[in-house]
Legacy VTK file of the C-alpha trace (Angstrom):
# vtk DataFile Version 3.0
C-alpha trace
ASCII
DATASET POLYDATA
POINTS 145 float
-101.977 -248.617 187.566
-100.753 -249.141 191.236
-104.070 -249.591 192.957
-104.775 -246.447 194.435
-108.092 -244.540 194.044
-108.164 -240.999 193.661
-107.162 -239.135 196.643
-104.898 -242.077 197.854
-101.116 -241.400 198.251
-98.465 -244.117 197.649
-97.605 -246.970 199.892
-98.923 -247.894 203.429
-96.077 -245.717 205.025
-98.952 -243.102 205.421
-101.935 -245.457 206.559
-103.634 -244.092 209.444
-101.784 -240.922 209.833
-104.381 -238.457 209.007
-107.846 -237.775 208.501
-109.856 -237.625 204.885
-109.942 -234.136 204.705
-106.222 -233.397 205.429
-105.497 -236.585 203.127
-107.696 -234.732 200.129
-105.796 -231.298 200.411
-102.336 -232.970 200.479
-103.106 -235.460 197.933
-104.810 -232.429 195.582
-101.452 -230.398 196.539
-99.026 -233.288 195.455
-101.009 -233.898 192.315
-101.305 -230.257 191.362
-97.528 -229.484 192.052
-96.553 -232.488 189.938
-98.635 -231.675 187.050
-97.286 -228.314 187.115
-93.748 -229.524 186.856
-92.554 -228.258 190.223
-89.675 -229.641 192.002
-89.889 -231.234 195.358
-88.699 -228.120 197.406
-91.776 -226.015 195.699
-94.295 -229.066 196.335
-93.306 -229.239 199.997
-93.408 -225.382 200.583
-97.236 -225.749 198.808
-98.003 -228.615 201.366
-96.632 -226.545 204.067
-98.641 -223.701 203.202
-101.877 -225.783 202.884
-101.518 -227.852 205.892
-99.432 -225.708 208.671
-99.666 -228.519 211.083
-97.217 -230.860 209.263
-94.127 -228.615 209.002
-91.453 -228.322 206.467
-89.601 -231.294 207.296
-92.601 -233.587 207.009
-93.867 -231.680 203.893
-90.455 -232.269 202.144
-90.490 -236.084 203.092
-93.986 -236.396 201.752
-92.995 -234.445 198.622
-90.025 -236.499 198.022
-91.606 -239.830 198.654
-94.849 -239.190 196.344
-92.279 -237.788 193.674
-90.392 -240.975 193.538
-93.502 -242.989 193.780
-94.898 -241.287 190.480
-91.432 -241.528 188.754
-91.366 -245.195 189.513
-94.803 -245.766 188.290
-94.121 -243.732 185.262
-90.876 -245.626 184.533
-92.947 -249.162 184.581
-95.529 -247.525 182.124
-92.887 -246.708 179.987
-91.453 -250.313 179.759
-94.887 -251.761 179.507
-95.470 -249.492 176.633
-92.403 -249.946 174.771
-92.904 -253.535 173.700
-89.512 -253.954 172.091
-90.224 -256.841 169.713
-88.606 -260.439 170.831
-87.317 -259.039 174.191
-88.724 -259.423 177.588
-88.005 -255.981 179.398
-87.489 -256.668 183.160
-87.414 -253.568 185.692
-84.286 -253.980 187.911
-84.295 -252.252 191.428
-81.490 -249.931 191.819
-80.325 -247.804 195.079
-78.208 -244.699 195.118
-75.266 -247.077 195.796
-74.057 -244.679 198.753
-73.585 -245.010 202.687
-77.266 -243.954 202.935
-78.874 -246.756 201.474
-81.146 -248.458 204.015
-80.632 -252.254 204.609
-84.407 -252.897 203.253
-83.261 -251.121 199.827
-79.543 -252.927 199.726
-81.298 -256.181 200.171
-83.598 -255.428 196.786
-80.686 -253.992 194.976
-80.480 -255.966 191.610
-83.633 -257.672 192.312
-85.568 -258.039 188.609
-89.357 -258.076 188.223
-91.629 -257.826 185.218
-93.278 -254.163 185.384
-96.314 -255.459 186.680
-94.574 -257.372 189.594
-92.634 -254.090 190.275
-95.786 -252.160 190.744
-95.952 -250.497 194.490
-92.324 -251.817 195.582
-90.911 -248.373 195.335
-90.975 -246.250 197.427
-89.957 -248.902 199.935
-90.240 -246.363 202.766
-90.485 -242.489 203.461
-87.576 -240.532 201.651
-86.690 -243.586 199.436
-84.382 -242.845 196.619
-84.487 -245.886 194.599
-85.470 -246.261 191.195
-86.151 -249.061 188.157
-83.659 -249.364 185.528
-84.265 -251.749 182.300
-82.881 -254.966 182.485
-82.190 -256.988 179.141
-80.892 -260.418 179.230
-79.497 -260.270 175.578
-79.268 -256.981 174.083
-78.259 -258.332 170.913
-81.767 -259.408 170.252
-83.124 -255.933 170.822
-84.971 -254.528 167.559
-85.492 -251.160 167.261
-88.615 -249.447 165.808
LINES 1 146
145 0 1 2 3 4 5 6 7 8 9 10 11 12 13 14 15 16 17 18 19 20 21 22 23 24 25 26 27 28 29 30 31 32 33 34 35 36 37 38 39 40 41 42 43 44 45 46 47 48 49 50 51 52 53 54 55 56 57 58 59 60 61 62 63 64 65 66 67 68 69 70 71 72 73 74 75 76 77 78 79 80 81 82 83 84 85 86 87 88 89 90 91 92 93 94 95 96 97 98 99 100 101 102 103 104 105 106 107 108 109 110 111 112 113 114 115 116 117 118 119 120 121 122 123 124 125 126 127 128 129 130 131 132 133 134 135 136 137 138 139 140 141 142 143 144
């Protein structure tokens, strides 16, 4: 999938910022919350309860970023599994298109990748709000199953 081993969180944005036990607690709490269908705020509350010293602001940032990462990877999985006949389905980087978009994300906006090339790009940074959207050069060639 995205090259992580069990217990690792997305991206390099967290590298070197916590010890192994804390990493496992946080990863477990994030995974459990997502598996239970909890929203970002509920997951952040759980994180704050499990690891008191991170605080609610950091817990929310971590929950948002990990949910975005999981969503991005699931989207790419869906594109790979769709296998629409005769059409190369690309992943187009899209932003929230508002005044809060950072320069890094703005620069990537509209860039297209194959699903395998796109792996690990989103989240670009903590609290990233970007996502993948499908991109098809010629929609008239799409054959629905």
